[in-house]
Structures are given as structure tokens and as C-alpha cells.
N, C-alpha and C positions, 0 to 999 in steps of 0.2 A: 504493498498499500504506497501511497506517498506519504503518510504519517511516518513509517518506517524510513523509506527514502530521504526525510528531512534532516533526520536523528544520523543516520549513514553522512548525507553529508558532509556534516559536521568532523567526520575523520580523514578527509580528501581535500583537505584548503587548497592544492593546486588545482583544482578542477574550475576551469573556465567557459564551461559551454557547456548548456543542458537543455536540450529539447524536449520539452513533454507533450507536444502539441498533436492531437486523437489519441491521449488515453483518459481513461474514466474517471477520473484522480475526484473529481466533487468536489463541493463546495469545501469541507472541510480538508480536505486535501491541498488544497492550494493556499489553505490559511495555513498550515502548518507548515507549507515549502514556506513561505514570506515571514515566517516568524522566526523558524527554526532554522534558516540557510540565507535565505535571503540577503534579511536585513536584521538578521542576530547579532549579537556582541563581538564575536568571534569573525562574522564576516566581513568587520570594518577596513579588513586589511588587504581580502577577497578582491579580485579584478574580476569583475564576469564579461566576458566578452560575448554573450548570447545569452541570455534566460528566456525561453520564450512559453508560454502555456497557451494551447486554445481548449476551453472548457467543454467536457460534453455534457449533453442534460443528463446524462444518468449519474445514480450517486453509487461513489465505489462503495460509502457506509452511510447509514443512516443517520441524516443530522442527528437527530434528537438522543440518538446513541453512540457518540465519538467516545473512544479510546479513551481520552484521557481530557479534562479539562484546560484549556492551555493558558488560559490566566493563572488560575489558581487549581491545582490538581488536590488540592486537598480532598481527601475524600478513604472508603474504602476499597480493598482492589483484592482480587479473588483470579491470580496468574494461573495458566500451564505454560512453565518454562520449556514446551516443547515446541510451543507457536512464536511464530517470528513476531506476531503482532504483541501478543504480551511480553517478549521481554524487548520489545522497542517503548512500550510503557515502564516499564520498571528500570529502564536505562533512564528513560524522559524525566520520573518521578526523581532519579539518581541525581541530575543533572540542576534539577530545580531545587534539591537540597544541598547540594552542592556550593551554591550561590551565598547560601548563609550557615557554611557549616561553622565558618568561623566560632560563631555563638551561639547556633542551634545545633546540639548534638543528633548524633546521629538515633541514640535509642529514643530521644525528645518526639523526635520528624517519624519514626517507622515505629511505630506503636503495634502493640497487639502481635507482631510477627509470627506466623507458623510457619516450620515446612515439611510438608505430608506428614500435616494436622499434629507435631511436637512444637512446642512452643520454642523459641530462637532468640537468640541474642546477636548472631555471630553481624560484625558488620562488611558490609559489601565495602570493597576496596576496587581503588582507580588504578589501572596499571599507567606503566609510563607511556604507551601511543594513545590513551584516551579514552580505551574502554574500561568498562566496569567488567569485576569477574563473577559476572553470575552465573546463579546454578544452568545445569544444560537439562536437565529433566526436574521430573515432579511437579508439586504443586507448591506457589508461595500465598498466604495471605499476610492483609499489614491493610490497616489503619494510617495514612499519610495527613500529618499534623503542619503545614508549612504558614510560616506568620508573613504578612506581607508587607508588616512594618518594621522599620530599623528598631531596634534596640533601643534608642535613645527614647521613641515615644513607645513610654511604661504603658499598655494596655489596662491594668490592675490600677493605677494612679488615677485613671480618667473616669468622672462621673457620666454613668448614662445617660441619666437624665437631661443634664446641661447639653450632653452630644447631641440628642436625639429630639432637642423643645423644636417644637413648629419652627419657632420665628428665627431658627438660624438654618431652615433646610433649604433656602437659598442659597449663601456659602461654604453650606459645609459640607468636607469633601465624598461624593458618592461610593458606594464600592468599587463598580468598575471603576473610577478614578484612583482608586489606590491602587492596582496594579497595572495600569496602562505606563507605555511607555513612551518619552520624548525621546525621537530621533534626533541625532544630529545632523550637520547640514548637509555632508556629503551623500548620509544615507536617504535625506528627503531628495536629493539629488537622484537617486537612483532607484529611488521607490515613483517618483516622477516619470522618469521617463519607462518606464516599467509598465504604469498606465496609460501613460501615451500609446504603446506600442499595441494594446489589448483593441482588436478591432471587431469584434463581434459584443453583444449586450452582454451576454449569458456571462463571457471571461471577467469583462469589466465589473459587473452589479456584484458578480461575488468578489471580485477583490476590493471594490469602495467598501462592502460588508467587511472582508478579514480587517483591510485596515483599521476601520472605524470600531472595531472590537478591543483591537490589543493595542492600537498607538493612539497619542494625542495627533489632530489634525491641524497642523495652519491653516489659518482662517480662509487667506485667497486661494491656498489648493483644495477646499473644499469646495469653495466658489467653481472653479476650474474645472472640479469633476462632473460638480453637478452638470453644468454646462455642455459639457460630452458627453454625460450620458443622457441627457435631453435630444442632443444630435442625433446620437445614433438610434434614440427610441424613437426619434420621430419621423423614420423612416415608415413605420409602421401605419398604412393608411387610416385615418379618421373615418370613424364609421362601422369598422370591424369589430367582429367577437373580440379581440385581441384589448380593445381598449379597455375597459376595467380592468383585468390582468394588469397593464403597461401602467396606469396612474398607479394602483396599489402599491406595484414594484418603486414608482418613483416616491410615492411617500414613504413607501419604510427607507429608502437610501436616505434621502433628508432626512428624517427623523436620525439615523442612525450616524451619521456626517456631522449635523448638526449637536449631536451629546458629545462626540468628541471635540468640537470646538468649543463647545460650552468650559469643557473639563481644563484647558490649557492652563498651566499654573501660571499665575500671573500674567494671563493676556492681557495687553493693552492695544487696542484696536481702534484706529478712529469710525468712533459711530458704528458701534454693533450695532444700530435699527438699522444702518446701511446695510449690513452685513446678512441681515437676517433679510429685509428686503431682495439682496440681491438673489438670493437661496431662493425666497420661494418666487422670485421671476425665474427662475433656472427648473422651478419644480414644476410651476402649473403653471399650464396655457389651456383655453376655454377647452378645448376638444377632449380632454384628456378629465376635465370635473367628471366626480364620483361624490355620491351623495351617500355619505358612510349614516350618517344620522339616523335616518329612516330605515336602514335595514338593522341598525345597532337596537334602536327602542325597541324594534320585533323582535329580537334575539334575546335581549333580556330574561334569565328564567325570574318567575313567581315562585319559588320555594320558601314556605315562610322562615325556612331553617338559614335562610340566605339574602341575613339584611345588608341592604345597600349603606353604603358609609356613604352620604353625600346628598341624602336628601332632604337635610336640615342646614342651617346655616353654619353652626356648629360640627360641623364635618369631624375633626379629630377628637372630636370630645370621648368618643364611644371606643378611640381607638387607644387603649391604656397599654401604655410601656411596661406599667410594673406586672401585668398580667394580660398580654394581645391573643392568646390561644383562642380560635374560634375561627369561623367559616366567613370567608369576607367576599362578596358579590361586588364589582365596583365598574363604571360606567366612567370610561377613559375619555369620555368626551367632555365630562362636567369636572374642571379645574380643580372643585375641591375633591372627588374621587380621584382625579391623577395622584395631587399632593397626598393624599393618605396608601396611596400604593407606593412614593419613594419613601416615605416615612417608616412602613412596612417592611422595605428591604433595609433600609439605615439599620431599624430594630433587626432583622437577621443576620446584617454582619457583623452588628456587635457581639450577637449571642454565637454567632460562628468563633468570631476571634476568639471569646470566653472558654468555651468549649478548648480550644486547642490549647490557650494557655493552661487550663485544669488538665489537661489530657482525657476528655469524659468520652464515652464510647460512643460511637457513632451510630445514634438509634432515627436514621432519618430513612426518609422511604426511600430513594434511588442510591444510598450511600455517599454520598456528597456533604455530609453534616449540614446541611439547610434545614431550615425552619419551614419552607412549604411543601407542601402535599396535594398530587390531586391539582395542578395547575392546569388552567383551560382558558384561551384566547379566542372570545369568539365560536366556544364547543370544541375547539380542537385542542387536546390536548400536549403539552410540552414538558421538560423539564428545566426547571430556574439553574440559572449558571450565573456568573460574576458578569460574564459581559450581556449577558439579556439587557438590554434595555425598555423603559416602560413606552410603549409605544403613543403617540399622541390618541389614539382612537381604539376602540374595542369594549366589550363585554369580557374582565377582566376576573375569574376566578380563582379562588385557592382555598385551601385549609392553611393556617398558621398553629404552630404547636411549638412550644418555648418549653423543653423536657426539660426545666429546673422545678427539684420539690422542694419543701420547707427544710432546713437542718435539724437536725435531730434536739438539741440544744434549743429549738424556739418553743414557746409556749403556744398550746393551742388556746383559742377564745373561751373565756368563761358561757357558763349554761344560760344565765341572766341576758347576758348582753346579744346573746346568739336566738333565743326567742323572743328576742325585741324584733329582732332583723326578721326573723321568720315571720313573726305577727304584719311586719309591712309587706313582705313579699305575698301573703295571704289576701292582700286588697285586688280582689276579682274587679274590680270599679277602673282597673289601668290593664288593658292588653298584657298577655304575658311577657312577650317578647320586647316590651318597656319595660317592667318588672326586673329583667333579665341583663338588660343594659342597661340601668340603673343599679344592680348588683355587680355587673363589670367594672363599673367606674370606681367602688371600694374597695373591690375585689384585693389587691395588692397589701390591704391591713388586712386582710383575713386570711390565720391559721386554722384550720378544724380537725376535727377525728373524721374517720368511714363515716360513723352513725350519725352525726352530725351531717353531712353532706346525702344522706340517704334520706334524713327528714327534710331536708329543705329541695332535692328530687320529690318525693312523694308530694307534695304540694305542685309538682307541674304532672302528675302523673297521667292525668286525664283528657293532657292534651295532645294533640300530633306527634309524632318521635319526631318531625325536627328539630321540634321546639324544647321538648325534652332532650335531645342531642346539644343545644344550645346550652342550656341549664348545666347540663355535664361539663360541658368545655371549660366553662368559666371556674367550676370549682374543683374540676378532676388535681392537679397540682397547686394546690390549698390546702391538700390533702395530707398532712403528716404521716399519720397512721398509714400506709398505703399497702402496706401488707397486709391488708386485713377488706380491701375491697370484694376478694373472692373469699373468706370465712366463710364457710357453709351457716351459720347460724345468723349474722350482721349483715353480711357483705351486700352491695349494691349491685352484684354482678353475680352471687349464688341463686340458686334455683328459685329460694322465693324473694329475693332483692329486687328495688324494681326498675333494674335495670336488665331483668332476667330474659327479656322476649330476644329472642334470634335478631330480630330485626335491628331491636336497639342496639345489642351486642354488637354484629355487622357492622351498622353506621358507626359505632365509636371505633371499633380496631379501623375504620377506613378513615375515618376524620384526623382520630388522637394517636395512631399507628398499631402495630400489632408489638411493638417491643415496649411500647410505653404501659400497654393494657396486660402483658401477660406477665403469670405469678409463676415465677420458674420452682419456688415452693410447693405448689399447687397443681404442676402442670399434669400429673398424671390423671385419666380420667377427661382429659380435654379434646373432644376430637375436633381438627386444624383439618381444612382443605388450604394448601400453602399454593402457591403461582412461583413455580422457581424461577421466572424471568424477574421478580422484582426483590430487593436487595433484601428488606426487612423478613419476607418467607424464608429466606434461603439460612438467614439468623436464627429463625423460631428454629427450621429443621436440625442445624448445625448445633444448639444447644443441646436440642429433645435427644437426637442420637448420641452427644458426649453424654446425657445423664445415663442414658440408657444404657450404651455398653459399659457403661463403668458401674452398674449396681448389677447388672447381667454376669458379674465378673469378669469383665474385657470380654463379652461373646452378646450376641442377640440371641432369644430363644424369641422365639414363634409367640411360645404363650403371652409374653409381656405385650404382646399387640392382638388388638382386638380387629385394629384395621391396616393395613399396609400396603398400597397398592400407588403406581407411578404412570403415566401416559401423557401424551401431548395436549389433549384435551377429558373431559371428563366424562363423556361415551366410550372410550378406548383406554380407562386405566387398567391396566393389568395387575393382579394380584400380584403378592410377593411372600406372602406370609411372613419374613421379615427383612431388615433394610440389608442393603451389603456391607461389609466390613470395611470397607476399600472406602467409601465415603466418609467415616470418621478422620478418616487420614489426609485423604484428597480431596473431600468438601463437597457437598452436595451435587447433584446436578443441578444445571445453570438454567434447563429449560422446561418445560411442560411441568404438569402439576402435579403434587404430591399428596395425597388422603395417606392422613394415620392419625389413630384413636392409640395413645401410650399407657397400658395401665399393667401398673405394680401394685398386684394386693398385697406381697408382703412387706410390712412394716416395715423388719429389720433389714431389708435391701434397701429404702431407700438411704442415701448418703447424705445427708440435710447440710453439711460442710460444704461438698461440690457445689449442691443448688444453692448455697448463698454465696458461692465466689460467679457460680454465672449469672445470678443474679445482678452482679456487681459489673462483671467483663461485658456484658451483653445490653442489660437495664437499666443501668445508672442506678442502681437501688446502695444507698447507704446503709448497708447490714453488716 
């Protein structure tokens, strides 16, 4: 792939001619070549005589599932060291760590590393020829934690409330700005020459998107790029069926480039307003006018659980920094909604950096340490990454989960004030969602027990499932004794609990995350249908297999499993009897569905110490 090629080019500095026209490298491949080879730091002294790319319409890599995030590769990885792409991913991660290795040690960057299922603390060293001494076989798993900020910016000394206050949004650095690079003049000239050589719309559009994602764009270069794009796109005949797509392409590219221009540190440009007008002139022409607002209004979902921030003037009043967990549906044409989206992305960036500093396990949906889950733009699913720019229009929906629970030493709210609070929540003269939003406003001050949470959720027992789900989102990470959520007697998810209905539990796992809801101490007796293409589902299976293997005296017994089946889809599940022991060492399969029901009938075989360790390692439990 082009990603592997871009890393290999770093080892051949004397190469001057690279002809890639006609190869299906895709958008991600072009971005890899530009950032890792053509414009990389080591490329400053390389003289490129010829560098040509003509992009094919077919993607060689799914753009939503790249092998690594180029701006910030922080996340969890499961690599097959016999696969050349996985080896390239490991080399890329090592190269990024090497930039900060003088003050960020290897064991702090590569956490929870296992080789063939066994914990490993071996350091991977770099050879004299610049190659890394990589394992040649087996499986390798790890969580990579890389800091984008230099050590002089002590994240622990910053105040999250001050950093993320709404009044500072216009001047505070955005998440993507912390990793974008300012190109020196000679590389700017090289980039400009390459962009001028792009003769087709597909290649130039991909190059513009790639450059605006990884680099700060000089204002005048941005205007030239958009004008050139308009000339190329102008070859499309007015009135054709491609007009809407052309307009959307120009709109997206202009938003990306303008975002990269706005982030230029200390940018001094005479008449920024005139720059914006020039960009709009480069973007808009009458025949490409597109009316997105009418189409957007029709696509806004009406789910009562998906509250629309921005329906009132006080948009950010209910986006609470201290407890932002919940579901959001934002109309990005409304400025207050777009501001709320930017605000939440800053909260997300803060939480990711805090997780890095504290070395917390990855409990995200996609294995990228992000707080966003189930992201969709105009109904189309995507995975958020640091280089994603909030578009100027569209319906953005996502679940936001900050997986930080109260510390053990914190005192829970006494019963008297809690009963007064429940009395206020019982006021049925106000709609249920209004009461929940008001509770969200004061929720950062709450530290409650699982029994108190059950009482509050009981007030919403008669409401529709999305309303109950919203209440659970507000309270879930305010519960101190979270290990009792599945307690057979009092737990809210137990058989007689207020959230025991299957549709409520399934919706809770989807919105809050399976790793956050699972109880490793009582995992036997739970029936799991796991989608192995999702990181958190693989982690659940990995944890469960580790427990069952250890509690079976390092062996799998069919009597341990009431159900055990694997297949590409639900109707094609094949019964296994017991899992393959190789999966404990090499990791579970990464595709298909896995239906498993672990039953350990002998309490003497339960290894509680192991289960507590799994709870700390996989679920961020403090136990």
C-alpha cells in the first residue's frame, strides 16, 4: 500500500524520481505520501526531480478505517507481525514516539504491550540503518499514548474550566491545531509546485484535503488553491446531474482550507475579511448554488432522547464541562449548535490528554481513546479523528462519554438532600427531558450510590426508553459504588432493576460503551453477542477468554460455556463447543460475530484477584 511505501521512502534518501500515476493509492495513500515522504522533516534535504501522482477513483483503503491516524496515532492496536501493513503501522508508531523519546519513555508510550498473549516490557530498538528491529512473527497488541504538547506545557497544571470556557473558544487552540505543522518556505514552494502539477479534479481535491488536514495553509496559497479548483471544476457543464456533487465538493474543500488558515499561529494578514471574501468568491458561483438548509431540516431526527442543543439562546448552558456525557444532535447551520460542537471537541481533546498522562486503559468504541461514539453526519456513520473539521452545515449526531468515575475517598451525597432533589425531579408539571437537563446542570456536584441512582431512575420508569436512557447518561459516571450496578439484589441492571429490560440494556451499552457497563466480577451468566469488527467488543471477548482460560486451570472446558459460536453473520453462526485456545495468545478474531455465554457453576474456580485485575486493565475500575 501507499502507506507502507511512504515509510519505506524514508530509508532511501537518494531517490529522486517517483512516478505513481495510474495506481489505486486512494486519498489516504496520497496523504501518507505527502506527509511521510514528500513534505516530511527528513525530506528537507532531499531533491525531488519528479514526483507525480494521478489518483484513481477507487480507494485502496477504506477512508473511514485507515491503518493509523496520521495526526495523532494514539489508540489501541492489534497487529499481525507477518502482515506488511501491520509492520508498517508499528514502524509509524515507533517513528512518532521517537520524536518525543527524549522526555517520553518507551514504556509510557507503549502501554499494555503483549506478545502472543503474554505481557512484554521489551523495548524495540532502532538499528544503525534507520530500521526498527521488529518482531517477524506472532501477534502484538498495545495501547499507544503520545503527547502532542511539549513537556513545558504541563497539562496537569491547567484548569479545564478556564481552558474550555465558552468565551475563549474564538482564541483557544483547537484540537487539530495542536498537531498541524508549519512548513518552512522551501517545503511550501515544493508543495505549491506539486499542487500546480495536479491536472485532474480528483487528485487536486484529495491533495487539498490532505494538506489542510496535516499543515497550516498560508492565506494566499489557500486562495490560489481554491481558484484553481474552481477552474478545474468549471469544466463541468451547468445543469448536469453532477452539479450538486460539485458544489458539495467545493464547499467541503473550502471549509477544510479555511479551517487550516484560521489556525495559523500568529497569522498577520491585512484584511482577513477580504481573504474570506476571496475564498467565497473562489467557492461560490451561481450555477453551483446549493440549498442545504431545506434538505437538512427534513433529515433532523425527532427522537425524544436526542435533545437538540441550540433550540434556545443559552446554547451552552446544558453542555456541562463537568459531566458532558450524553447524546447530542446538532444542526450545524445554527451558529450556536456549531459552537457547541467545537466546545465538545475541546472537552474531548482535554479528556484524551488527561487519559494519556494518567495512563488510563482505552475504553473507546473504535480503539482511538476518543470520547465520541456512534458518530454520524447527515445519517452517514464516520469515526472521529483529530483531523476532522466541523463542517459548516449538516446534522451532526453522536454519543459523548467521559469515562471518569468518582474516587474512592469522595463522600456520597447524604440522604436528606438527595430526597429533596428527588422531590424536585418528581414535579410532573415539567416535561421529563427538561427535568433531566436541569439535573445535568448540577450533576458535577453529585456523588451518589447505586441505590440512590436506582431511585432517581425509578422516577422515569414509565417514560419512553430514550428518556430513561438520558437520565442514566447523566447519573452513570456520578455513581461511586459502580461495582454494585449488577448486584442481584439492588443493581439497576439486575433482573429486577429499573434498567433490566433488554432494550434498555442494549441501548445503554451502545450509548455508554460495553467496557463501561460490563461487570468483570459478575461476568458469568451474561450472554454476549459481540461484533468483532468493533474494538470494545473484541476487548470484552479478550477479557472473557482470559478469565475462562485461567479459571479452567489453563484449559477450556465445553461445560464452561452454555453458548459458544462464531460466524460472519447471525444466521451463519457455527457452534464451537469451546473457544480456540490459540485466541488467548494471539487475540480473538477481528471479523464476524461471536456468540458466547460463560457459566462458571463452581464458585471455588472463580479467581477474584484475576477478575479485579481485568477490571482495572480493561474497564478503568479503581478496585
